[in-house]
C-alpha positions in Angstrom: 5.8 11.0 10.1 8.5 11.9 12.6 12.1 10.7 12.3 11.6 7.5 14.3 9.5 5.2 12.2 8.1 2.3 14.3 9.2 3.6 17.7 11.0 6.4 19.4 14.4 4.6 19.4 13.9 3.5 23.0 11.6 0.6 22.2 8.4 2.5 22.8 5.7 2.5 20.1 4.2 5.3 18.2 1.4 7.5 19.6 -1.6 9.0 17.9 -1.6 12.8 17.6 -4.7 14.8 16.5 -4.2 17.3 13.7 -7.2 19.2 15.0 -7.3 18.7 18.8 -10.6 17.6 20.5 -10.6 21.0 22.2 -10.8 22.7 18.8 -13.6 20.4 17.5 -11.4 17.6 16.1 -12.5 14.0 16.1 -10.9 10.5 16.1 -11.3 10.1 12.3 -8.3 8.6 10.6 -8.0 11.8 8.5 -7.4 13.7 11.8 -4.7 11.5 13.2 -0.9 11.2 12.6 1.5 8.8 14.3 4.4 10.2 16.1 7.0 8.9 18.6 6.6 10.0 22.2 9.2 12.8 21.9 7.7 14.3 18.7 4.2 13.9 20.2 5.1 15.9 23.2 6.7 18.6 21.1 3.7 18.6 18.8 1.3 19.0 21.7 3.5 21.8 23.1 3.1 23.7 19.8 6.7 23.2 18.7 5.5 21.6 15.4 3.2 23.1 12.8 -0.3 21.6 13.0 0.0 20.2 9.5 3.0 18.1 10.4 2.2 14.8 8.5 
């Protein structure tokens, strides 16, 4: 989980990020999803966080 449990500190809720992206064969199974705030999700998608970030 990122450092903003529940929201990103700006009143916006968490977003679903895929551990294995759809483009790499990932699915929408709960085992392939992690909840992140908007900021951490953007960093994660940009490759700034390791793919195993819980």
